[in-house]
C-alpha positions in Angstrom: -85.2 -35.0 -18.2 -82.6 -36.0 -20.7 -82.9 -32.6 -22.4 -82.4 -30.9 -19.1 -79.4 -33.0 -18.3 -77.8 -32.5 -21.7 -78.5 -28.8 -21.4 -76.9 -28.6 -18.0 -73.9 -30.6 -19.3 -73.4 -28.2 -22.2 -73.7 -25.1 -20.0 -71.2 -26.5 -17.5 -68.8 -27.5 -20.4 -69.0 -24.0 -21.8 -68.4 -22.4 -18.4 -65.5 -24.8 -17.9 -63.9 -23.9 -21.2 -64.4 -20.2 -20.6 -62.7 -20.5 -17.2 -59.8 -22.3 -18.8 -59.5 -19.8 -21.5 -58.9 -17.0 -19.0 -55.8 -18.7 -17.7 -54.4 -19.9 -21.0 -50.7 -18.9 -21.4 -50.1 -16.6 -24.3 -46.8 -16.0 -26.2 -46.6 -12.3 -25.3 -45.2 -11.3 -21.9 -47.5 -9.8 -19.3 -47.6 -6.0 -19.4 -45.7 -5.7 -16.1 -42.8 -7.8 -17.6 -42.0 -5.3 -20.4 -39.2 -2.8 -19.8 -40.6 0.7 -20.7 -37.3 1.7 -22.2 -37.1 -1.4 -24.4 -40.8 -0.8 -25.5 -40.0 2.8 -26.5 -36.9 1.7 -28.4 -39.0 -0.9 -30.3 -41.6 1.7 -31.1 -39.0 4.1 -32.4 -37.3 1.4 -34.5 -40.6 0.2 -36.0 -41.6 3.8 -36.9 -38.2 4.5 -38.5 -38.4 1.3 -40.7 -41.9 2.0 -42.1 -42.1 3.2 -45.7 -45.0 5.6 -45.7 -47.3 5.5 -48.7 -47.3 8.8 -50.6 -50.6 10.2 -51.8 -50.4 11.8 -55.3 -49.5 15.5 -54.8 -49.0 15.2 -51.1 -45.8 14.7 -49.2 -46.1 12.6 -46.1 -43.7 13.7 -43.4 -41.1 11.1 -42.4 -40.1 10.3 -38.8 -36.4 10.3 -37.9 -35.5 9.2 -34.3 -33.5 11.8 -32.4 -31.8 9.5 -30.0 -31.5 5.9 -28.9 -33.0 5.2 -25.5 -30.9 3.1 -23.3 -31.4 2.2 -19.7 -29.2 3.8 -17.1 -26.3 1.7 -15.8 -26.7 0.1 -12.5 -24.7 1.9 -9.7 -22.0 -0.2 -8.2 -20.3 1.2 -5.1 -16.6 1.2 -5.2 -15.0 0.0 -2.0 -13.0 2.5 0.0 -9.2 2.4 -0.2 -7.6 0.8 2.8 -4.0 1.9 3.1 -1.4 -0.8 4.0 1.8 -0.2 5.8 4.9 0.0 3.6 7.2 -2.9 3.6 10.5 -2.1 5.4 13.1 -4.7 4.7 15.2 -6.0 7.6 18.9 -6.2 6.9 20.4 -9.7 6.8 23.6 -8.5 8.4 24.2 -7.6 12.1 23.3 -4.0 12.6 22.5 -1.3 15.2 20.4 1.9 14.9 21.2 4.9 17.2 18.7 6.9 19.2 21.2 9.7 19.9 24.3 11.2 18.4 27.2 8.8 19.2 31.0 9.1 18.8 32.9 6.3 17.2 36.6 5.9 18.2 39.7 3.8 17.3 39.1 1.7 20.4 36.4 1.1 23.1 36.6 4.1 25.4 37.1 7.9 25.6 40.9 7.5 25.7 41.0 6.5 22.1 41.0 9.0 19.2 37.7 10.1 17.7 37.0 8.7 14.1 33.5 9.8 13.4 30.1 10.8 14.9 26.9 9.1 13.9 23.4 10.6 13.9 20.2 9.0 15.1 18.4 6.7 12.7 21.4 5.5 10.8 21.7 1.7 10.2 25.2 0.8 11.1 26.8 -2.7 10.2 28.2 -4.5 13.3 31.4 -6.5 12.8 32.2 -7.4 16.4 31.9 -6.5 20.1 34.2 -6.0 23.1 34.3 -8.7 25.9 32.1 -6.6 28.2 29.4 -6.1 25.5 29.5 -2.3 25.9 31.0 -1.3 22.6 30.4 -2.5 19.0 33.0 -2.7 16.4 31.3 -1.2 13.3 31.7 -0.3 9.7 31.2 3.5 9.2 28.1 4.3 7.2 29.8 7.5 6.1 33.0 5.8 4.8 32.6 2.0 4.0 36.4 1.4 4.3 36.6 2.8 7.9 36.0 0.8 11.1 35.6 2.1 14.6 34.3 1.3 18.1 30.8 2.6 18.9 29.4 2.9 22.5 26.3 0.7 22.6 24.3 2.7 25.2 22.2 4.5 22.5 22.2 1.6 20.1 19.4 -1.0 19.4 19.9 -3.6 16.7 19.2 -6.9 15.1 21.0 -10.1 14.2 23.5 -9.5 17.0 23.4 -13.1 18.3 26.3 -14.3 16.2 28.6 -11.3 16.5 32.1 -12.4 17.6 34.0 -11.0 20.5 37.1 -9.0 19.4 40.1 -8.0 21.3 40.3 -4.3 21.4 43.6 -2.5 20.6 45.8 -1.6 23.5 45.2 1.7 25.2 47.3 4.5 23.7 50.2 5.7 25.7 49.3 9.2 26.7 51.6 11.9 25.4 53.4 14.0 28.0 51.3 16.9 28.9 53.7 19.7 29.8 55.4 22.6 28.2 59.1 23.6 28.2 60.0 27.2 28.1 63.2 29.1 28.7 63.1 31.5 31.6 66.8 32.3 31.7 70.0 31.3 33.5 70.9 32.3 37.0 73.9 31.4 39.1 74.1 30.7 42.7 76.6 28.2 44.1 76.4 26.5 40.8 74.5 26.4 37.7 70.8 25.5 37.4 68.2 25.6 34.8 
């Protein structure tokens, strides 16, 4: 009975050791963990570094690697370009922008002489306004030393809150609009022209 027990204990111990031996960790990585390109590179490098033994009278061919194997780079998607709107600076001075061609005169009204005509889209500096807020006193964008009165109907602008009210020039005295011509002299109970 003692022999049988000892025999059973020995058999169980051997089975136990064999079972543990199957699961023992080894220093080499498992086959599925080896990169195939890295393994090929190691093989090529090892073959190139060997010094083949030469047999007397025979030449042993040598191996020269043709190319180095490298793994393909990972693809990284480049994000699409998102356009942004261009920065348009806002003038710090008072200004108007016209939507139609507009005349600029020496005073606020059609009775004043024409100074300039401005086209749509021009940024025009505002210096003042008339008391009825219908005309703007502006600096000409075509000639910076010239000032005139611009009708504000086609004008939209910015920074106009602090524009001062200016007294417009007096209306011009209209020049006489007649012609004098000589028709001749005639007499009849006296002279007349």
